[in-house]
NUVO-613884 format. One record per atom (N, C-alpha, C, O): residue number from 0; atom name; x, y, z. Coordinates in pm, 1 decimal. Each point is the difference from the previous one (the first is absolute). Last residue first. Example, Ala and Ser with C-alpha at 12.3 -4.5 7.8 and 13.67 -1.06 7.14 Angstrom:
# NUVO-613884
num,atome,u,v,w
1,N,1285.0,-225.0,708.0
1,CA,82.0,119.0,6.0
1,C,-77.0,109.0,73.0
1,O,50.9,110.8,16.9
0,N,-21.9,-682.8,-23.9
0,CA,-89.0,119.0,0.0
0,C,90.0,120.0,0.0
0,O,103.6,-1.9,66.5
//
This chain:
# NUVO-613884
num,atome,u,v,w
170,N,-60.5,1289.4,2176.2
170,CA,-28.6,119.0,82.1
170,C,61.1,123.5,-59.5
170,O,-14.0,108.9,55.7
169,N,-170.4,-561.7,-316.7
169,CA,123.4,64.2,48.3
169,C,-38.7,124.6,78.4
169,O,-89.0,74.9,-40.3
168,N,-188.7,-561.1,-64.7
168,CA,6.0,146.4,-10.1
168,C,129.1,54.3,60.1
168,O,45.1,-43.2,106.1
167,N,-74.3,-438.0,-330.2
167,CA,-17.0,55.5,133.4
167,C,9.8,151.5,-12.5
167,O,96.3,50.8,-57.5
166,N,-240.0,-452.4,-309.9
166,CA,83.7,114.6,31.8
166,C,-34.7,53.1,138.2
166,O,-117.0,15.7,34.8
165,N,88.2,-518.5,-272.5
165,CA,-81.7,102.6,64.6
165,C,94.7,111.8,43.7
165,O,99.5,-23.8,68.4
164,N,-71.5,-373.1,-465.2
164,CA,70.0,74.8,103.6
164,C,-95.9,105.2,53.4
164,O,-58.7,76.7,-76.2
163,N,47.4,-577.2,-227.8
163,CA,-57.6,126.8,43.3
163,C,90.0,61.4,106.8
163,O,61.7,-69.4,80.8
162,N,-82.4,-346.2,-511.9
162,CA,56.5,62.3,118.9
162,C,-74.0,128.1,33.8
162,O,-60.3,63.5,-86.5
161,N,56.5,-561.7,-238.5
161,CA,-60.0,129.3,32.6
161,C,51.7,50.2,134.0
161,O,12.6,-76.4,95.6
160,N,133.6,-288.1,-526.6
160,CA,3.2,29.9,143.0
160,C,-51.8,141.3,23.4
160,O,39.7,94.0,-68.8
159,N,-202.4,-404.9,-352.7
159,CA,106.9,88.9,42.5
159,C,-8.6,23.8,149.9
159,O,-108.4,-6.2,58.0
158,N,-83.9,-325.5,-513.1
158,CA,-4.9,34.3,141.2
158,C,121.8,84.8,36.0
158,O,110.8,-24.2,-47.8
157,N,-356.6,-14.0,-448.4
157,CA,112.2,-42.7,83.6
157,C,-16.0,50.0,142.6
157,O,-40.3,113.7,24.5
156,N,-256.6,-15.5,-411.7
156,CA,6.2,-144.3,16.9
156,C,112.8,-51.5,87.5
156,O,14.2,-121.1,16.8
155,N,-101.7,594.9,-96.4
155,CA,18.4,-64.1,-130.2
155,C,24.9,-149.5,14.2
155,O,84.5,-56.5,-69.4
154,N,-81.6,229.1,528.4
154,CA,4.8,92.9,-112.7
154,C,26.6,-78.0,-126.7
154,O,90.5,-83.4,-4.0
153,N,-237.9,4.6,566.0
153,CA,21.9,-53.4,-133.9
153,C,-7.3,110.8,-103.8
153,O,-95.6,77.6,-2.9
152,N,236.2,-145.5,564.4
152,CA,-97.7,55.5,-93.8
152,C,35.7,-53.0,-138.0
152,O,111.4,-47.7,-21.8
151,N,4.7,-80.8,583.0
151,CA,24.2,-5.2,-143.8
151,C,-114.6,64.2,-76.3
151,O,-116.6,-10.5,38.2
150,N,326.4,104.0,483.9
150,CA,-63.0,-109.2,-73.0
150,C,35.5,6.7,-147.5
150,O,106.4,48.6,-38.4
149,N,70.1,239.7,400.8
149,CA,-142.4,-14.7,32.8
149,C,-68.0,-116.3,-70.3
149,O,-108.9,-40.6,40.5
148,N,617.2,277.7,142.4
148,CA,-59.9,-94.0,-94.8
148,C,-143.2,-26.7,43.2
148,O,-25.2,-33.3,115.8
147,N,292.9,494.4,-3.4
147,CA,-40.1,-129.7,55.2
147,C,-64.3,-83.4,-110.4
147,O,-82.5,48.9,-77.1
146,N,466.0,382.7,110.2
146,CA,-125.2,-49.4,-57.4
146,C,-28.2,-138.8,57.1
146,O,92.4,-77.9,23.0
145,N,303.3,377.9,64.0
145,CA,-104.3,-31.4,97.0
145,C,-134.3,-39.7,-57.5
145,O,-100.9,6.0,70.2
144,N,551.0,102.3,-278.0
144,CA,-83.3,117.0,28.5
144,C,-119.6,-30.9,90.2
144,O,-83.4,87.2,24.3
143,N,399.8,-429.1,-168.2
143,CA,79.8,108.8,58.1
143,C,-87.2,117.6,43.8
143,O,28.0,63.5,101.7
142,N,-227.6,-428.3,-337.9
142,CA,43.9,-40.6,134.2
142,C,71.6,116.1,70.3
142,O,-28.6,30.6,115.8
141,N,-93.9,32.9,-565.1
141,CA,-120.0,-6.5,84.8
141,C,39.5,-33.8,144.0
141,O,-48.3,62.5,94.4
140,N,390.6,-79.7,-410.5
140,CA,-39.7,138.7,28.9
140,C,-123.0,1.4,89.4
140,O,-5.0,75.7,97.0
139,N,149.6,-490.7,-256.4
139,CA,95.1,51.9,99.1
139,C,-35.5,143.3,39.0
139,O,10.3,37.1,116.9
138,N,-257.9,-238.2,-461.9
138,CA,-31.9,-66.1,127.1
138,C,92.3,51.8,111.0
138,O,-44.8,21.2,112.7
137,N,131.7,118.0,-550.6
137,CA,-116.6,69.0,56.7
137,C,-40.9,-63.6,132.1
137,O,-41.0,70.7,92.0
136,N,401.1,-276.2,-319.8
136,CA,31.9,139.4,30.5
136,C,-116.1,72.1,65.8
136,O,18.0,65.9,102.4
135,N,-68.5,-515.8,-265.8
135,CA,76.2,9.5,125.1
135,C,30.0,143.9,39.5
135,O,-2.7,33.5,118.5
134,N,-360.1,-290.9,-415.6
134,CA,64.1,131.1,-11.3
134,C,73.4,30.4,130.9
134,O,-49.9,73.0,85.7
133,N,-238.0,-467.2,-199.0
133,CA,142.3,-11.6,-32.3
133,C,69.8,134.8,-19.9
133,O,109.2,4.8,-56.8
132,N,-581.6,-64.9,156.8
132,CA,66.8,-83.0,100.5
132,C,150.6,-2.8,-22.9
132,O,76.8,-22.2,93.6
131,N,-358.8,448.0,-270.3
131,CA,17.0,-142.1,-29.1
131,C,73.3,-70.3,113.6
131,O,78.1,61.7,72.5
130,N,-356.7,371.6,57.0
130,CA,111.4,-32.0,-88.0
130,C,1.5,-150.1,-25.1
130,O,-65.2,-77.3,70.2
129,N,-242.8,538.4,157.3
129,CA,20.9,-142.4,-25.5
129,C,122.5,-16.4,-87.8
129,O,45.5,94.4,-64.6
128,N,-329.8,284.5,428.2
128,CA,77.2,-29.9,-120.0
128,C,12.9,-150.3,-16.0
128,O,-35.4,-77.1,89.3
127,N,-184.6,533.7,227.5
127,CA,-8.5,-140.8,-38.1
127,C,75.3,-20.4,-131.5
127,O,0.1,86.4,-87.6
126,N,-62.9,281.6,530.8
126,CA,56.7,-20.0,-133.5
126,C,-1.6,-149.9,-26.6
126,O,50.4,-79.4,79.3
125,N,-297.4,462.4,283.6
125,CA,26.5,-136.1,-44.7
125,C,58.8,0.9,-140.9
125,O,-49.4,68.7,-89.5
124,N,-120.7,318.7,339.9
124,CA,94.1,-65.6,91.7
124,C,35.9,-142.5,-40.9
124,O,69.3,-69.5,74.4
123,N,-244.1,587.6,-277.6
123,CA,-24.6,-144.1,-9.0
123,C,109.2,-70.5,79.0
123,O,118.1,31.9,-13.7
122,N,-185.4,455.5,-116.3
122,CA,-59.7,-44.0,126.5
122,C,-41.7,-147.0,-3.3
122,O,-104.5,-37.8,52.9
121,N,358.3,300.3,-383.2
121,CA,-140.7,-26.3,-32.3
121,C,-74.8,-54.5,121.4
121,O,-112.2,-49.3,-12.3
120,N,573.5,139.9,39.0
120,CA,-54.4,125.6,-52.2
120,C,-147.5,-12.5,-37.8
120,O,-72.1,99.6,-5.6
119,N,309.5,-488.4,141.9
119,CA,-19.4,91.2,112.9
119,C,-61.7,132.2,-44.5
119,O,-87.2,54.1,67.9
118,N,207.3,-362.9,-403.1
118,CA,-112.3,-50.1,80.3
118,C,-29.7,95.5,115.2
118,O,-115.4,36.4,23.0
117,N,492.2,60.0,-282.5
117,CA,-121.5,19.6,-79.7
117,C,-122.3,-44.0,80.8
117,O,-100.4,71.1,5.3
116,N,516.9,-166.3,176.6
116,CA,-29.3,143.2,12.7
116,C,-128.0,34.9,-77.2
116,O,-82.4,78.2,47.3
115,N,249.1,-512.2,-94.4
115,CA,-54.3,19.6,135.5
115,C,-38.3,145.4,22.8
115,O,-104.0,28.7,59.3
114,N,320.9,-125.6,-456.9
114,CA,-135.1,-56.5,-3.7
114,C,-65.4,13.6,137.5
114,O,-118.2,32.9,9.6
113,N,567.4,91.3,-47.5
113,CA,-85.5,99.2,-65.8
113,C,-144.9,-50.2,-7.6
113,O,-93.7,78.7,14.3
112,N,411.2,-378.0,147.5
112,CA,-19.4,107.4,97.5
112,C,-87.7,110.6,-58.2
112,O,-84.7,55.4,70.0
111,N,216.3,-401.2,-354.1
111,CA,-99.9,-50.0,95.1
111,C,-27.0,103.9,108.5
111,O,-113.4,12.9,46.1
110,N,455.8,77.4,-348.8
110,CA,-129.9,9.4,-66.5
110,C,-111.0,-46.8,94.1
110,O,-106.7,61.0,6.4
109,N,545.8,-108.9,143.2
109,CA,-36.1,143.1,-3.8
109,C,-136.8,17.2,-65.3
109,O,-81.6,79.7,46.4
108,N,259.9,-508.3,-54.9
108,CA,-46.1,33.8,135.2
108,C,-37.8,147.2,7.2
108,O,-99.4,35.2,63.5
107,N,286.4,-181.1,-459.6
107,CA,-131.7,-64.5,14.3
107,C,-56.2,31.1,138.6
107,O,-119.7,25.2,14.3
106,N,558.9,123.2,-115.2
106,CA,-107.0,82.9,-56.4
106,C,-137.2,-65.4,7.4
106,O,-100.6,70.5,8.6
105,N,583.5,-192.7,133.1
105,CA,-111.8,12.2,93.0
105,C,-119.1,76.8,-54.0
105,O,-84.8,44.9,77.1
104,N,502.5,-180.1,-303.2
104,CA,10.8,128.7,68.7
104,C,-116.2,22.6,97.2
104,O,-16.1,109.3,54.3
103,N,92.1,-478.8,-382.7
103,CA,93.5,-9.9,110.9
103,C,18.0,128.0,79.0
103,O,88.0,8.0,85.7
102,N,-246.7,36.8,-593.9
102,CA,-20.4,-112.5,91.5
102,C,105.1,2.7,110.9
102,O,111.4,48.7,-19.3
101,N,-181.3,247.2,-380.8
101,CA,-12.6,49.7,137.1
101,C,-24.6,-112.1,100.9
101,O,-39.1,26.6,113.6
100,N,69.9,-75.4,-598.0
100,CA,113.3,88.4,28.2
100,C,1.2,49.4,144.4
100,O,97.3,61.3,44.1
99,N,-455.4,-324.2,-230.7
99,CA,116.0,-84.4,28.7
99,C,124.7,84.8,31.0
99,O,92.5,-48.4,65.2
98,N,-595.5,220.2,41.8
98,CA,93.4,-7.5,-111.9
98,C,121.9,-82.2,37.9
98,O,50.7,11.0,111.7
97,N,-515.1,-104.4,133.7
97,CA,108.8,97.1,7.1
97,C,91.5,-22.2,-120.2
97,O,25.7,-114.0,-38.8
96,N,-572.0,-9.2,210.6
96,CA,119.4,-32.5,-79.0
96,C,99.9,115.8,9.3
96,O,-38.0,117.0,-2.8
95,N,-492.0,-320.2,156.7
95,CA,117.3,68.6,53.2
95,C,122.1,-45.0,-79.9
95,O,28.6,-119.4,-9.2
94,N,-535.6,14.7,-29.7
94,CA,99.5,31.1,-102.6
94,C,117.7,83.1,51.2
94,O,43.9,93.4,-67.2
93,N,-480.8,-62.4,369.4
93,CA,40.8,-103.9,-94.9
93,C,115.1,51.3,-85.9
93,O,29.6,119.5,-2.5
92,N,-360.0,-11.8,491.3
92,CA,97.2,38.3,-102.3
92,C,40.6,-121.3,-81.9
92,O,-2.0,-113.6,47.3
91,N,-409.1,335.0,315.1
91,CA,62.2,-117.3,-62.3
91,C,101.0,50.4,-102.8
91,O,-22.3,101.8,-65.7
90,N,-265.1,88.7,528.4
90,CA,77.0,31.7,-119.4
90,C,56.9,-132.2,-49.1
90,O,51.8,-79.3,78.7
89,N,-514.3,163.0,235.6
89,CA,137.3,-47.1,-18.4
89,C,60.1,57.6,-127.0
89,O,-70.7,37.2,-93.7
88,N,-386.5,-36.9,487.1
88,CA,67.5,55.0,-117.4
88,C,143.1,-51.5,-7.5
88,O,63.8,-25.8,102.1
87,N,-320.7,-285.2,209.3
87,CA,-35.1,135.3,-41.7
87,C,68.9,41.0,-127.9
87,O,40.5,-83.5,-80.8
86,N,0.9,-331.8,361.7
86,CA,-105.8,-3.9,-101.6
86,C,-38.2,137.2,-53.1
86,O,-92.4,10.7,-80.7
85,N,553.8,-299.5,312.3
85,CA,-103.3,103.0,16.4
85,C,-100.1,-10.0,-114.0
85,O,26.0,-62.3,-102.9
84,N,330.1,-247.5,142.3
84,CA,11.2,53.7,135.2
84,C,-110.7,101.1,29.1
84,O,-36.5,21.6,115.5
83,N,-29.6,-436.2,-467.3
83,CA,69.9,127.4,8.7
83,C,4.6,43.6,145.9
83,O,-79.0,-47.4,81.6
82,N,40.0,-470.7,-247.4
82,CA,-67.5,114.8,60.2
82,C,88.9,122.5,-1.9
82,O,116.3,-4.7,39.9
81,N,-197.1,-486.0,-343.5
81,CA,70.0,46.5,118.5
81,C,-78.5,117.3,56.5
81,O,-121.1,9.1,-20.1
80,N,104.9,-111.4,-458.7
80,CA,-3.3,-125.2,75.0
80,C,90.3,26.8,120.1
80,O,122.1,-13.0,-7.5
79,N,-394.7,391.9,-298.3
79,CA,121.7,-53.3,61.1
79,C,-28.6,-134.8,65.8
79,O,-103.7,-18.6,63.8
78,N,-155.3,364.5,-356.0
78,CA,-7.5,-146.5,-1.9
78,C,126.1,-63.0,57.2
78,O,53.1,-95.4,-56.9
77,N,-116.0,566.8,-2.5
77,CA,-122.2,-37.7,72.8
77,C,-14.7,-151.9,7.6
77,O,-84.0,-50.6,74.3
76,N,436.9,271.7,-317.1
76,CA,24.7,-2.7,143.8
76,C,-124.4,-35.1,80.4
76,O,10.3,-32.8,118.2
75,N,1.9,100.4,-600.1
75,CA,52.7,-131.4,39.3
75,C,18.3,-10.6,151.2
75,O,-1.0,-110.2,54.7
74,N,-134.9,529.3,-266.0
74,CA,-105.4,-100.8,16.6
74,C,51.1,-136.3,46.9
74,O,-69.2,-68.7,75.1
73,N,243.0,570.5,-17.2
73,CA,63.2,-123.9,-42.8
73,C,-99.3,-112.4,23.2
73,O,-2.1,-60.6,107.2
72,N,9.5,575.4,30.5
72,CA,-29.9,-46.3,-135.6
72,C,88.2,-117.6,-37.8
72,O,93.7,14.4,-78.5
71,N,-94.7,325.3,462.1
71,CA,-119.4,-87.0,7.3
71,C,-36.7,-60.2,-135.0
71,O,-118.0,-20.3,-28.6
70,N,484.8,337.6,-51.2
70,CA,-70.3,10.9,128.0
70,C,-127.8,-82.4,-9.5
70,O,-84.9,24.9,-85.6
69,N,597.3,-41.0,-178.7
69,CA,-146.4,4.6,-5.8
69,C,-56.4,14.3,140.5
69,O,57.3,-50.9,96.3
68,N,432.6,83.3,-424.7
68,CA,-60.7,7.5,132.4
68,C,-150.5,18.7,-15.2
68,O,-45.8,82.6,-78.9
67,N,532.9,-248.8,-202.6
67,CA,-138.8,44.4,-12.1
67,C,-62.5,-9.4,138.6
67,O,18.1,-98.9,71.0
66,N,522.0,169.2,-258.2
66,CA,-100.4,-83.2,65.6
66,C,-138.1,56.8,-30.2
66,O,-13.2,113.7,-45.4
65,N,597.4,-54.8,-75.7
65,CA,-141.6,10.6,-34.1
65,C,-82.6,-88.3,91.6
65,O,44.9,-105.9,43.8
64,N,493.1,365.7,-131.9
64,CA,-86.9,-104.7,52.4
64,C,-144.6,27.2,-33.4
64,O,-37.2,111.9,-35.4
63,N,403.3,173.9,-93.7
63,CA,81.3,-116.2,38.3
63,C,-84.3,-114.5,56.3
63,O,52.9,-107.3,29.1
62,N,-43.5,611.8,-330.5
62,CA,-87.4,-103.5,54.4
62,C,83.3,-124.3,25.6
62,O,64.3,-53.4,-90.4
61,N,119.3,566.1,93.4
61,CA,2.2,-124.4,-77.6
61,C,-89.0,-102.4,70.1
61,O,15.2,-25.4,119.5
60,N,105.3,476.6,46.5
60,CA,-85.5,11.2,-119.4
60,C,2.0,-123.3,-89.1
60,O,-43.9,6.9,-114.8
59,N,270.7,-14.7,543.0
59,CA,59.1,101.5,-88.6
59,C,-71.9,6.8,-135.0
59,O,63.7,-5.4,-105.2
58,N,-262.2,-368.9,331.4
58,CA,126.4,45.9,55.7
58,C,61.9,97.1,-99.9
58,O,26.4,-37.3,-114.2
57,N,-541.2,-217.3,230.3
57,CA,86.2,83.1,-83.8
57,C,124.8,39.7,78.4
57,O,-7.8,39.3,116.3
56,N,-449.7,-395.9,-151.8
56,CA,105.4,42.3,90.2
56,C,103.2,69.5,-87.1
56,O,44.8,-55.7,-100.2
55,N,-591.8,-16.0,-6.4
55,CA,141.0,-21.6,-30.1
55,C,87.6,51.7,112.5
55,O,-31.0,99.8,65.1
54,N,-518.0,-283.9,-178.6
54,CA,92.3,87.8,71.4
54,C,142.9,-35.7,-35.4
54,O,32.7,-116.6,-22.4
53,N,-602.6,25.8,-121.4
53,CA,141.5,-18.8,-27.8
53,C,85.8,103.2,71.3
53,O,-30.2,119.3,-3.1
52,N,-460.4,-131.3,-1.3
52,CA,57.7,-97.2,92.9
52,C,149.9,-18.8,-19.9
52,O,66.0,-55.1,88.0
51,N,-441.2,315.1,-330.9
51,CA,73.9,71.7,105.0
51,C,60.7,-92.7,103.9
51,O,17.2,39.6,115.3
50,N,-243.8,-154.0,-538.8
50,CA,-83.1,-7.1,120.5
50,C,68.0,66.2,121.2
50,O,-43.2,-17.5,114.0
49,N,260.3,-2.3,-541.6
49,CA,-132.9,55.6,-27.8
49,C,-89.2,1.0,123.3
49,O,-86.4,86.7,13.4
48,N,510.7,-295.7,14.1
48,CA,14.5,145.1,-9.8
48,C,-135.6,65.4,-24.1
48,O,-31.3,102.0,61.4
47,N,47.6,-573.3,-55.3
47,CA,37.1,53.1,131.0
47,C,2.0,152.4,-3.0
47,O,-57.1,65.4,87.3
46,N,-1.6,-282.4,-495.9
46,CA,-122.3,-5.2,80.7
46,C,26.6,53.3,140.6
46,O,-82.3,73.4,54.8
45,N,451.5,-118.8,-338.3
45,CA,-86.8,108.1,-47.9
45,C,-129.8,5.3,80.3
45,O,-47.5,108.2,34.4
44,N,340.0,-463.8,49.7
44,CA,58.4,126.0,46.8
44,C,-90.4,116.6,-39.0
44,O,-28.6,87.9,81.3
43,N,-86.4,-506.9,-247.1
43,CA,-24.7,4.1,144.7
43,C,52.8,131.4,57.6
43,O,-65.8,63.0,82.8
42,N,156.5,-155.8,-532.0
42,CA,-141.2,34.4,16.7
42,C,-37.4,8.7,148.3
42,O,-81.7,83.5,38.9
41,N,522.8,-228.3,-170.4
41,CA,-22.1,144.3,-13.8
41,C,-146.5,42.4,17.4
41,O,-26.5,110.5,47.4
40,N,159.4,-550.2,211.3
40,CA,30.4,41.8,-136.6
40,C,-29.9,149.8,-13.7
40,O,-55.5,59.5,92.3
39,N,142.1,-498.7,312.9
39,CA,-64.3,121.4,-51.8
39,C,46.9,32.8,-141.3
39,O,96.1,-57.9,-50.5
38,N,-178.3,-351.5,23.9
38,CA,-42.1,102.2,95.2
38,C,117.7,28.0,91.5
38,O,69.4,-93.2,40.8
37,N,-53.7,-249.1,-365.3
37,CA,-43.6,115.4,-77.5
37,C,-54.4,113.0,86.4
37,O,-47.6,100.9,-52.1
36,N,230.8,-510.3,236.6
36,CA,-118.0,-33.9,-80.7
36,C,-52.5,117.9,-82.1
36,O,-117.9,2.5,-35.2
35,N,469.1,-46.6,395.2
35,CA,47.8,-71.4,-118.1
35,C,-113.2,-35.2,-95.3
35,O,15.9,-85.9,-86.7
34,N,5.1,297.4,555.0
34,CA,12.6,92.5,-113.1
34,C,54.9,-67.7,-125.7
34,O,63.4,66.0,-82.2
33,N,6.7,-365.1,495.8
33,CA,-67.9,128.9,5.8
33,C,34.5,84.2,-122.9
33,O,115.7,9.2,-40.9
32,N,69.7,-442.0,164.0
32,CA,-106.7,-2.5,-99.2
32,C,-74.7,133.9,-4.2
32,O,-82.0,23.2,-88.8
31,N,619.6,-140.4,230.2
31,CA,-135.6,32.1,44.2
31,C,-98.8,-9.6,-115.6
31,O,34.2,25.2,-115.5
30,N,463.5,-74.2,128.9
30,CA,-81.5,-120.1,-5.4
30,C,-142.9,21.8,46.4
30,O,-74.2,-96.2,20.1
29,N,444.3,418.6,-84.9
29,CA,-5.3,-58.4,134.2
29,C,-80.5,-129.7,3.7
29,O,-7.8,-66.1,103.6
28,N,37.2,321.8,-502.1
28,CA,135.6,-47.5,30.9
28,C,5.8,-65.3,137.4
28,O,80.6,-90.4,22.4
27,N,-487.6,297.4,-154.9
27,CA,26.8,-120.3,-79.7
27,C,136.6,-58.8,33.9
27,O,12.7,-121.3,17.0
26,N,-132.3,528.6,182.0
26,CA,-84.4,-107.8,54.0
26,C,30.3,-129.0,-74.7
26,O,13.8,-105.9,61.3
25,N,195.8,489.9,-225.3
25,CA,59.2,-44.6,127.2
25,C,-80.9,-112.8,60.7
25,O,57.4,-96.8,50.0
24,N,-226.1,300.4,-438.7
24,CA,118.4,-80.5,-32.2
24,C,67.3,-50.8,128.2
24,O,46.9,-113.7,4.6
23,N,-405.0,410.4,45.4
23,CA,-51.1,-124.8,-57.2
23,C,117.8,-94.0,-30.2
23,O,-6.3,-119.3,29.9
22,N,110.7,554.0,103.8
22,CA,-48.8,-79.9,113.5
22,C,-53.7,-134.6,-47.0
22,O,21.0,-101.7,66.1
21,N,113.6,409.6,-393.7
21,CA,117.3,-42.8,76.2
21,C,-42.1,-90.8,115.6
21,O,62.5,-103.0,25.7
20,N,-402.2,307.7,-270.5
20,CA,62.3,-106.6,-78.5
20,C,125.4,-52.8,69.5
20,O,26.4,-120.2,-2.9
19,N,-242.6,492.2,195.5
19,CA,-76.9,-123.5,19.6
19,C,58.2,-115.2,-80.4
19,O,2.7,-113.2,48.5
18,N,190.2,538.1,-106.9
18,CA,25.3,-47.4,136.3
18,C,-74.1,-131.5,26.1
18,O,56.0,-92.8,58.3
17,N,-141.5,308.7,-466.7
17,CA,138.2,-48.8,1.8
17,C,34.2,-58.0,138.3
17,O,60.4,-106.8,9.1
16,N,-472.1,319.9,-56.7
16,CA,-2.1,-129.4,-67.5
16,C,140.3,-60.6,-3.1
16,O,16.1,-120.8,17.3
15,N,-58.0,555.0,152.3
15,CA,-65.3,-95.8,90.6
15,C,2.5,-139.5,-62.9
15,O,32.5,-97.9,67.1
14,N,117.4,452.1,-330.6
14,CA,100.0,-37.2,100.2
14,C,-59.9,-97.3,102.7
14,O,70.1,-88.8,48.6
13,N,-363.1,249.9,-384.7
13,CA,112.4,-69.8,-62.7
13,C,102.8,-45.9,104.1
13,O,44.3,-114.8,-3.1
12,N,-424.4,382.9,141.9
12,CA,-33.1,-138.5,-36.5
12,C,120.7,-75.5,-55.6
12,O,22.5,-115.0,37.6
11,N,-76.4,595.6,115.1
11,CA,80.2,-96.5,74.8
11,C,-15.4,-143.7,-50.7
11,O,78.4,-86.9,38.4
10,N,-329.7,471.2,-198.8
10,CA,138.5,12.4,-44.5
10,C,91.5,-101.0,69.2
10,O,109.9,-27.0,-48.6
9,N,-570.6,68.8,174.8
9,CA,16.2,-69.6,-129.5
9,C,144.3,5.5,-50.0
9,O,47.4,-94.2,-63.5
8,N,-95.5,136.9,587.0
8,CA,-75.6,59.6,-109.7
8,C,34.5,-72.3,-130.0
8,O,89.4,-84.5,-3.9
7,N,-81.0,11.8,592.5
7,CA,57.2,-21.1,-132.8
7,C,-86.1,71.9,-102.8
7,O,-118.8,23.6,22.3
6,N,176.4,122.3,503.7
6,CA,-85.5,-70.6,-95.2
6,C,72.7,-11.6,-133.1
6,O,68.0,92.6,-44.2
5,N,255.6,-55.2,459.6
5,CA,-107.1,77.4,-62.2
5,C,-86.8,-87.9,-88.1
5,O,35.9,-112.8,-33.7
4,N,417.3,171.3,398.9
4,CA,-101.9,-98.3,-37.6
4,C,-116.5,80.8,-54.5
4,O,-52.2,88.4,68.0
3,N,626.4,-24.9,33.7
3,CA,-137.1,50.5,8.6
3,C,-92.5,-109.8,-51.5
3,O,43.1,-93.3,-67.8
2,N,512.0,155.5,251.8
2,CA,-113.5,-73.4,-54.9
2,C,-129.7,77.4,16.8
2,O,-24.0,63.6,102.6
1,N,585.1,-9.7,-105.9
1,CA,-117.7,81.4,30.9
1,C,-122.6,-63.5,-67.5
1,O,-23.2,19.4,-119.4
0,N,553.5,-156.8,289.7
0,CA,-109.5,-34.6,-89.8
0,C,-124.3,75.9,45.4
0,O,-43.2,-12.9,114.6
//
């Protein structure tokens, strides 16, 4: 499998939306309340792309995953109930989703590795993220990759678990 990670473009919106709809359906089938309120939607994807925050995971020229990456841009993170590990620059990511045709191949972790590489390339040593209390898959990934639970943040009226990972410089 030859994976690449690149900025999303307008031509990717249809396949990104298809991938997100699959993830929305998986959350619902798992009994999760995450993404069951009309978010995310195609307008969110378009806004991500317009603000240069949308990224796709590509295998053999086929988009197989999506996420949005932001630098120092997540207002909800300033109101954490708890404490972040650091107070400096940070990368935040949202809307991580993998195509149902590629589940079970470790691609969410590969995407998270690309996000870490993005942070390192921007000389940022902190990655912050959040997820629903009932998103067992993402919670397991955070644990596996060394993210630390920092507290709770609120999005669209719902409390979510907040995590941070401090990147150690590679020699």
